[in-house]
N, C-alpha and C positions, 0 to 999 in steps of 0.2 A: 512767441508762443506756438507751442507744437500742433500741428493739426490734429483734431480728434475725430476719431472714428468710433463707430461701435465695437468693434475691437480692442480699443486702447482707453475705452470711455472708462472712468472709475467712479462715477458717480452714482447717483441712484439708479435702481432696475429700470428702464424705460424701454417699452414697445415703440422704437423708433419708425417703424415702419406705418403703426395705428397713429403715432402722433402727425406722422408725414399727411397721411390721408385726411385727418382731422383738420389741418392746416391747410390743407389744398381745398377742402370743401368751405371753411372759412373764406377763402379768397373768392370763391364763386357767388356767392349770396350775398347781396348788400342791403342794407336795411334802408328804410325810407330816410332814415337822417344821415346816411353815407350817400345815398344818391343826392339828398338836397345839398350837401357838401359841396360836391362834385360838380353841378348846376352852378353853385353860386361861384366856384373857382372859376368855371369857363366865362362865366358872366364877366367878374373882373380882369381875366385875361383879354378877354374880348374888346372889353372897354380902353385898356393900356395899349390892345393893337391898334385899335381904330385911332388912338389920340397919336400914337407915333406916326401913322400914315397923314394923319392931320397937320402934324407939325413935321413933316419930314424936310420940307425946305429948310427950316430953322437949324434944324439939328445939324452937328458940324461935323459929328465922329461917331463911330460905334459905341464907344464908352458913353457918350452923350445919349444915344437911344437907349442904351442898357440903364443908366440913371433915369432917364426918363420913364420907362417902363416900370422900374423898382420904385420911382416915386408916385406913380398913379396907384401902384397896388398898395403901397403903404399908406397911401392917403386914404384908401377905401379900407382900411383895416386889416388887409393881409399882410403881415409883418414878413413874412417868410414865403418864397415861392418853390415850387416844385423844379424850377429849370430857371435858367437864365434866357433871355431872348437871344434867339441866333440871328444876326444880322450881317448880311453879306455887304460887300463893297458898297458903300452909300453913293459912290461916284456915278454908280450906273442909273441911279435914281434922279440924279441932279442935272442931266444933258439937257 
């Protein structure tokens, strides 16, 4: 697919600069609903991270930690996560 710029754009006439300004403004202001969603996501992520720390001795590998994190999130109703957990070498924690 070719890269589209304002010079080769053949669609409806759009003021790209004004559109960009409007999009930027929308990213700055969040509604109470959006804030509550972020807070809920933080609570679920914190729960999953605490569960990993509580169970770290029994978890044997990074994929197992990842699966545990996702299991906690899904069991709490969050089927998709914004990121996967970043796990360093578990051997460091099992000495």
